[in-house]
C-alpha positions as CSV (number, residue, x, y, z in Angstrom):
1,M,138.2,76.8,109.0
2,N,137.0,78.3,105.8
3,K,133.5,79.7,106.4
4,K,133.0,80.2,102.6
5,L,133.6,76.5,101.9
6,L,131.1,75.4,104.6
7,A,128.6,78.0,103.4
8,G,129.0,76.7,99.9
9,L,128.4,73.1,101.0
10,A,125.4,74.2,103.1
11,A,124.0,76.2,100.1
12,A,124.4,73.1,97.9
13,S,122.4,71.1,100.5
14,F,125.5,69.0,101.4
15,L,125.2,70.2,105.0
16,A,121.8,70.8,106.5
17,G,121.0,73.0,109.4
18,G,123.8,73.4,111.9
19,G,125.9,70.7,110.2
20,G,128.4,73.2,108.9
21,T,128.8,74.8,112.3
22,A,129.2,71.4,114.0
23,I,131.9,70.3,111.5
24,R,133.7,73.7,111.9
25,D,133.6,73.5,115.7
26,A,134.9,69.9,115.6
27,L,137.7,70.8,113.3
28,V,138.7,73.8,115.4
29,T,138.7,71.6,118.5
30,Y,140.8,69.0,116.7
31,V,143.3,71.5,115.4
32,H,143.6,73.2,118.8
33,G,144.3,69.8,120.4
34,H,146.9,69.1,117.7
35,W,148.7,72.3,118.3
36,R,148.7,71.7,122.0
37,S,150.1,68.2,121.5
38,A,152.7,69.6,119.2
39,L,153.7,72.3,121.7
40,D,154.0,69.7,124.4
41,T,156.2,67.5,122.2
42,V,158.5,70.4,121.3
43,L,158.6,72.2,124.7
44,G,158.7,69.1,127.0
45,P,162.3,68.2,126.0
46,L,163.4,71.8,126.2
47,V,162.2,72.0,129.8
48,K,163.6,68.6,130.7
49,N,167.1,69.6,129.3
50,H,166.8,73.0,131.2
51,T,167.0,74.9,127.9
52,I,163.8,76.8,128.9
53,T,162.0,76.9,132.2
54,Q,158.6,75.5,132.9
55,A,157.3,79.1,133.2
56,Q,158.6,79.9,129.7
57,A,156.9,76.8,128.3
58,A,153.7,77.7,130.0
59,A,153.9,81.3,128.6
60,V,154.3,79.9,125.1
61,I,151.3,77.6,125.6
62,T,149.3,80.5,127.0
63,A,150.2,82.7,124.0
64,F,149.0,80.1,121.6
65,S,145.8,79.6,123.5
66,Q,145.1,83.3,123.7
67,G,145.7,83.5,119.9
68,W,143.1,80.8,119.4
69,Q,140.6,82.6,121.6
70,N,141.3,86.0,120.0
71,H,140.8,84.6,116.5
72,G,138.0,82.2,117.5
73,G,139.6,79.6,115.3
74,D,138.6,81.6,112.2
75,H,142.0,81.6,110.4
76,D,144.0,79.4,108.2
77,H,147.1,77.6,109.5
78,H,149.4,80.3,108.1
79,S,148.1,82.8,110.6
80,M,148.3,80.5,113.6
81,P,150.0,82.4,116.4
């Protein structure tokens, strides 16, 4: 989420108090869930068809989750691991 955008909205009194942080946190949670759902959709059939193992799928999901934790959600979609 773009912190500068939220800071600008807060400075212009569009977002008061912790509103910007709450919106950012909600969007990060939503996007993380979206990525997880997309990964499940993509990886599920690959496991079912024995193209990859369940362990490989789990490793991909873990790598994405760690990327989110390492970046704290503070990046745009182009840098998503």
